[in-house]
C-alpha positions in Angstrom: 5.7 32.0 44.2 2.7 33.9 42.8 -0.9 33.5 43.8 -3.2 31.1 42.0 -4.5 32.3 38.7 -8.2 32.8 38.0 -9.8 29.7 36.7 -12.1 30.8 33.9 -14.6 28.0 34.5 -14.9 28.6 38.3 -18.5 29.8 38.0 -19.4 26.6 36.1 -17.6 24.5 38.7 -19.5 26.3 41.5 -22.8 25.7 39.7 -22.0 22.0 39.2 -21.0 21.7 42.9 -24.3 23.2 43.9 -26.1 20.8 41.6 -24.2 17.9 43.0 -25.1 18.9 46.6 -28.7 19.3 45.7 -28.9 15.9 44.0 -27.2 14.3 47.0 -29.7 15.9 49.3 -32.6 14.7 47.1 -31.2 11.2 47.0 -30.8 11.2 50.8 -34.3 12.4 51.3 -35.6 9.7 48.8 -33.7 7.0 50.7 -35.2 8.2 54.0 -38.7 8.1 52.4 -38.1 4.5 51.2 -37.0 3.5 54.7 -40.2 5.1 56.2 -42.4 3.3 53.6 -40.6 0.0 54.5 -41.2 0.6 58.2 -44.9 1.2 57.5 -45.1 -2.0 55.5 -43.5 -4.0 58.2 -45.9 -2.5 60.8 -48.9 -3.4 58.6 -47.6 -6.9 58.1 -47.0 -7.3 61.8 -50.6 -6.1 62.5 -51.9 -8.6 60.0 -50.0 -11.5 61.6 -51.2 -10.5 65.1 -54.8 -10.2 63.8 -54.7 -13.6 62.2 -53.3 -15.1 65.4 -56.0 -13.4 67.5 -58.8 -14.5 65.1 -57.6 -18.1 65.2 -57.3 -18.0 69.0 -60.8 -16.6 69.3 -62.2 -19.2 66.9 -60.8 -22.0 69.0 -62.3 -20.4 72.1 -65.7 -20.0 70.5 -65.7 -23.6 69.2 -64.8 -24.8 72.7 -67.6 -22.6 74.2 -70.1 -24.0 71.6 -69.1 -27.5 72.4 -69.7 -26.9 76.1 -73.3 -25.7 75.4 -73.6 -22.1 74.2 -76.9 -20.5 73.2 -77.7 -19.8 69.6 -77.5 -16.1 70.2 -73.9 -16.4 71.6 -72.9 -18.6 68.7 -74.2 -16.0 66.2 -72.4 -13.3 68.2 -69.2 -15.2 68.0 -69.7 -15.8 64.3 -70.3 -12.1 63.8 -67.1 -11.3 65.7 -65.1 -13.7 63.6 -66.6 -12.2 60.5 -65.6 -8.7 61.6 -62.1 -9.9 62.3 -61.9 -11.4 58.8 -63.1 -8.1 57.3 -60.4 -6.3 59.3 -57.8 -8.8 58.0 -59.0 -8.1 54.4 -58.7 -4.3 55.0 -55.2 -4.9 56.3 -54.3 -7.0 53.3 -55.5 -4.2 51.0 -53.5 -1.7 53.0 -50.4 -3.9 52.7 -50.9 -4.1 48.9 -51.3 -0.3 48.7 -48.2 0.1 50.9 -46.2 -2.2 48.6 -47.2 -0.1 45.6 -46.2 3.1 47.5 -42.9 1.5 48.4 -42.2 0.4 44.9 -42.9 4.0 43.6 -40.6 5.4 46.3 -37.9 3.0 45.4 -38.2 4.0 41.7 -38.0 7.7 42.7 -34.9 6.9 44.8 -33.3 5.2 41.9 -34.0 8.2 39.7 -32.5 10.5 42.3 -29.5 8.2 42.5 -28.9 8.4 38.8 -29.3 12.2 38.9 -26.8 12.3 41.7 -24.3 10.2 39.7 -24.7 12.4 36.7 -24.2 15.6 38.7 -21.2 14.1 40.5 -19.7 13.1 37.1 -20.3 16.5 35.7 -18.6 18.2 38.7 -15.6 15.8 38.6 -15.1 16.5 34.9 -14.9 20.3 35.5 -12.8 19.7 38.6 -10.3 17.7 36.7 -10.0 20.5 34.2 -9.3 22.9 37.1 -6.7 20.6 38.6 -4.9 20.3 35.2 -5.1 24.1 34.8 -3.6 24.7 38.2 -0.9 22.0 37.6 0.0 23.7 34.3 0.2 27.0 36.0 2.4 25.6 38.8 4.7 24.0 36.2 4.9 27.3 34.3 5.8 29.2 37.4 8.4 26.7 38.4 9.9 26.9 34.9 10.0 30.7 35.1 11.8 30.4 38.5 14.2 27.9 37.1 14.9 30.1 34.1 15.5 33.1 36.4 17.9 31.0 38.5 19.7 29.9 35.4 20.1 33.5 34.2 21.5 34.6 37.6 24.0 31.7 37.4 25.0 32.7 33.9 25.3 36.3 34.9 27.6 35.4 37.8 29.7 33.2 35.6 30.0 35.9 32.9 31.2 38.4 35.6 33.9 36.1 36.8 
């Protein structure tokens, strides 16, 4: 059997393959970024929950201390501390909102990269199908030629006899 013929669109196929691989890499990177953003959001939410719990615990302790006879200065110090904890919680809430926005943007980017990957994959597959059909036609043509040659040999033998 002869070697495979040259596929005229091989360069296009190679370019589509490269495009497909680049889009797959971009999608993978976007997915990793989304996971990183989710992890940061989870960390911020955990910090907020711990802060709220710490503030509530401190408030209970300060109320108990005030009931047992604290000075005005210590009460004001406790109030100031609770106020600073509330401010920290508010900053964390703002950070969480910003992180949610960043996560949403990254998810949108990942969706765009996914769509680009699907288009690139579809383009590659369409050219690859053309190549498969081309090679199949070539194989059938070669098989037909071989069969014709065998038939001619058989006829030549029959005519000699």
